[in-house]
C-alpha positions as CSV (number, residue, x, y, z in Angstrom):
1,X,183.6,15.3,-72.6
2,X,179.8,14.6,-72.3
3,X,179.0,16.1,-75.8
4,X,181.8,14.1,-77.3
5,X,180.4,10.9,-75.6
6,X,176.9,11.5,-76.9
7,X,178.2,12.3,-80.4
8,X,180.3,9.1,-80.4
9,X,177.3,7.0,-79.4
10,X,175.0,8.5,-82.0
11,X,177.7,7.9,-84.7
12,X,177.9,4.3,-83.6
13,X,174.2,3.9,-83.9
14,X,174.2,5.5,-87.4
15,X,177.1,3.3,-88.7
16,X,175.5,0.2,-87.3
17,X,172.2,1.1,-88.9
18,X,173.8,1.4,-92.3
19,X,175.7,-1.9,-91.8
20,X,172.5,-3.8,-91.0
21,X,170.5,-2.6,-94.0
22,X,168.1,-5.0,-95.7
23,X,170.0,-7.9,-94.4
24,X,168.9,-7.3,-90.8
25,X,167.3,-10.5,-89.6
26,X,164.3,-9.1,-87.8
27,X,162.5,-12.4,-87.5
28,X,165.4,-14.0,-85.6
29,X,165.5,-11.0,-83.3
30,X,161.8,-11.4,-82.5
31,X,162.4,-15.1,-81.7
32,X,165.3,-14.2,-79.4
33,X,163.2,-11.5,-77.7
34,X,160.4,-14.1,-77.1
35,X,162.9,-16.5,-75.5
36,X,164.3,-13.7,-73.2
37,X,160.8,-12.8,-72.0
38,X,159.9,-16.4,-71.3
39,X,163.1,-17.1,-69.4
40,X,162.7,-13.9,-67.3
41,X,159.1,-14.4,-66.5
42,X,159.6,-18.1,-65.5
43,X,162.4,-17.2,-63.0
44,X,161.1,-17.9,-59.5
45,X,161.0,-14.8,-57.3
46,X,163.1,-12.9,-59.8
47,X,160.8,-12.1,-62.6
48,X,159.1,-8.8,-63.6
49,X,156.2,-8.4,-61.2
50,X,152.9,-9.2,-62.9
51,X,151.1,-6.2,-61.4
52,X,153.7,-3.9,-63.0
53,X,153.5,-5.7,-66.3
54,X,149.7,-5.4,-66.2
55,X,150.1,-1.6,-65.8
56,X,152.5,-1.2,-68.6
57,X,151.3,0.2,-72.0
58,X,154.4,-1.1,-73.8
59,X,157.3,-3.5,-73.3
60,X,160.8,-3.1,-74.9
61,X,163.2,-6.0,-75.2
62,X,166.9,-5.9,-76.4
63,X,168.2,-9.5,-76.6
64,X,171.9,-10.0,-75.9
65,X,173.0,-6.4,-75.9
66,X,176.7,-6.2,-76.3
67,X,178.6,-4.2,-73.7
68,X,182.1,-3.0,-74.8
69,X,184.7,-0.5,-73.8
70,X,187.4,1.3,-75.8
71,X,188.6,4.2,-73.7
72,X,185.2,4.5,-72.2
73,X,182.5,2.0,-71.3
74,X,179.6,1.7,-73.6
75,X,176.6,-0.4,-74.8
76,X,175.0,-1.1,-78.1
77,X,172.1,-3.3,-79.1
78,X,169.1,-3.8,-81.3
79,X,165.6,-4.4,-79.8
80,X,161.9,-4.0,-80.3
81,X,159.0,-2.2,-78.6
82,X,155.5,-3.7,-78.5
83,X,152.5,-1.7,-77.2
84,X,149.0,-2.6,-76.4
85,X,146.7,-1.3,-79.1
86,X,145.2,2.0,-78.0
87,X,147.2,1.6,-74.8
88,X,144.8,-0.9,-73.1
89,X,143.9,-3.4,-75.9
90,X,145.6,-6.5,-77.2
91,X,149.3,-6.5,-77.9
92,X,150.2,-5.1,-81.3
93,X,153.1,-5.4,-83.7
94,X,156.7,-4.6,-82.8
95,X,158.7,-1.5,-83.8
96,X,162.4,-2.0,-84.0
97,X,165.0,0.3,-82.5
98,X,168.7,0.8,-81.7
99,X,169.8,1.3,-78.1
100,X,173.2,2.8,-77.2
101,X,174.6,4.2,-74.0
102,X,177.9,4.9,-72.4
103,X,179.7,5.4,-69.1
104,X,183.3,6.5,-68.5
105,X,185.7,4.0,-67.0
106,X,188.7,1.9,-68.0
107,X,186.9,-1.4,-68.7
108,X,188.2,-4.4,-70.6
109,X,186.3,-7.1,-72.5
110,X,182.6,-7.3,-72.9
111,X,179.6,-9.4,-72.0
112,X,176.2,-10.2,-73.5
113,X,173.3,-8.6,-71.7
114,X,169.6,-8.7,-72.2
115,X,167.7,-5.5,-71.5
116,X,164.0,-5.3,-70.8
117,X,162.0,-2.2,-70.0
118,X,158.3,-1.4,-69.2
119,X,156.7,1.8,-70.5
120,X,154.2,2.8,-67.9
121,X,152.1,5.5,-69.5
122,X,151.1,7.1,-72.8
123,X,153.5,10.0,-72.3
124,X,156.5,7.6,-72.1
125,X,155.4,5.7,-75.2
126,X,155.0,8.9,-77.3
127,X,158.4,10.2,-76.2
128,X,160.1,7.0,-77.4
129,X,158.9,7.8,-81.0
130,X,161.3,10.7,-81.3
131,X,164.1,10.1,-83.8
132,X,166.6,10.0,-80.8
133,X,165.6,10.0,-77.2
134,X,167.8,9.9,-74.1
135,X,166.4,7.7,-71.4
136,X,166.4,9.4,-68.0
137,X,166.6,12.9,-69.7
138,X,163.9,13.1,-72.4
139,X,161.8,10.3,-70.7
140,X,162.0,9.7,-66.9
141,X,163.3,6.2,-66.0
142,X,164.1,4.2,-62.9
143,X,165.5,0.7,-62.2
144,X,162.5,-1.6,-61.9
145,X,161.8,-3.8,-58.9
146,X,161.8,-7.5,-59.4
147,X,159.7,-10.3,-57.8
148,X,158.7,-9.6,-54.3
149,X,160.6,-6.3,-54.3
150,X,157.6,-4.8,-56.1
151,X,155.8,-4.4,-52.8
152,X,158.6,-2.1,-51.6
153,X,158.8,0.1,-54.8
154,X,159.8,3.6,-54.2
155,X,158.0,6.8,-55.3
156,X,160.6,7.3,-57.9
157,X,159.9,3.9,-59.4
158,X,156.1,4.3,-59.2
159,X,156.2,7.7,-60.9
160,X,158.8,6.8,-63.6
161,X,157.6,6.7,-67.3
162,X,160.0,3.8,-67.9
163,X,161.1,0.9,-65.6
164,X,164.3,-0.7,-66.7
165,X,165.9,-4.1,-66.2
166,X,168.9,-6.1,-67.4
167,X,170.0,-9.8,-67.2
168,X,173.6,-10.8,-67.5
169,X,175.0,-14.3,-66.8
170,X,171.7,-15.4,-65.5
171,X,171.2,-12.6,-63.0
172,X,168.1,-10.4,-63.5
173,X,167.7,-7.1,-61.7
174,X,166.6,-3.5,-62.1
175,X,169.3,-1.4,-63.7
176,X,169.6,2.3,-64.5
177,X,169.7,3.0,-68.2
178,X,170.0,6.8,-67.6
179,X,171.9,8.3,-70.5
180,X,171.1,5.5,-73.0
181,X,170.1,6.7,-76.4
182,X,167.1,5.1,-78.2
183,X,166.9,5.5,-82.0
184,X,164.2,4.2,-84.3
185,X,165.3,1.4,-86.7
186,X,163.6,2.7,-89.9
187,X,165.3,0.2,-92.2
188,X,164.7,-2.7,-89.8
189,X,161.0,-1.9,-89.7
190,X,160.9,-1.8,-93.5
191,X,162.5,-5.3,-93.6
192,X,160.1,-6.7,-91.1
193,X,156.9,-5.2,-92.6
194,X,157.9,-5.3,-96.2
195,X,157.3,-1.5,-96.7
196,X,158.1,1.8,-95.0
197,X,156.0,2.2,-91.9
198,X,155.7,5.0,-89.3
199,X,156.5,3.7,-85.7
200,X,153.6,5.9,-84.5
201,X,151.2,3.9,-86.7
202,X,152.6,0.7,-85.3
203,X,152.7,1.6,-81.6
204,X,150.2,4.4,-80.9
205,X,147.6,4.4,-83.7
206,X,147.5,0.6,-84.1
207,X,146.8,0.9,-87.8
208,X,149.6,-1.4,-89.0
209,X,148.7,-5.1,-88.7
210,X,151.3,-7.2,-86.8
211,X,153.5,-9.3,-89.2
212,X,153.2,-13.1,-89.0
213,X,156.7,-13.3,-87.5
214,X,155.5,-11.4,-84.4
215,X,152.7,-13.9,-83.6
216,X,154.7,-15.9,-81.0
217,X,155.9,-12.7,-79.2
218,X,152.3,-11.4,-79.0
219,X,151.0,-14.7,-77.7
220,X,153.8,-14.7,-75.1
221,X,153.0,-11.2,-73.9
222,X,149.3,-12.2,-73.8
223,X,150.1,-15.2,-71.7
224,X,151.8,-13.1,-69.0
225,X,149.6,-10.1,-69.3
226,X,146.3,-10.5,-71.2
227,X,144.8,-7.3,-70.0
228,X,146.0,-4.0,-68.7
229,X,147.6,-0.7,-69.6
230,X,145.7,2.6,-70.0
231,X,144.1,4.4,-73.0
232,X,146.6,6.5,-75.0
233,X,143.9,9.2,-75.2
234,X,144.3,9.9,-71.5
């Protein structure tokens, strides 16, 4: 059943990509991602720990991911990844992606969920550039600690390439995204940048200037973490 599940998820991502096409409103998605980040970071005692955000080389945000279930539970959403230029410089432009995942179970209905993840090193960032990457398998991941829980982070959390979080109905907590599939949104990036761009040039090489629409998101990330990360060359 597991190969069938993965195939179904990838088919969902491909169909959704075709449906979005040039009409995908990337600017609106960036605005929503900025709002999600502000709301999470301003939550007392339940935000992403600043010391972890300062160590991160990239931040991924999926605003209002839709959870659904038809026979088996599943998730699907569109998001963006923003990295520090060269791993430890100022925040760069976003690269858009699809996120899909699934879990078996007879679930009914759905709910809107925000997903945020921190990429903690260059290895994790480079792995996310693959055409399709499974979180927890191709890139190590763990549920991230929040607020004061950061002091009690486990070795698994501290050694993970990606720390993952979700917020649903106002509740923010670390969550496992193991098994989720991340796929680059090539058409979405073309819409955002006005031309075809390589996600590696946006995120790793830093050779693609950030679009004007990303200015607010970059300023927000700079507000909460003006310095940090580690060089991608390491």
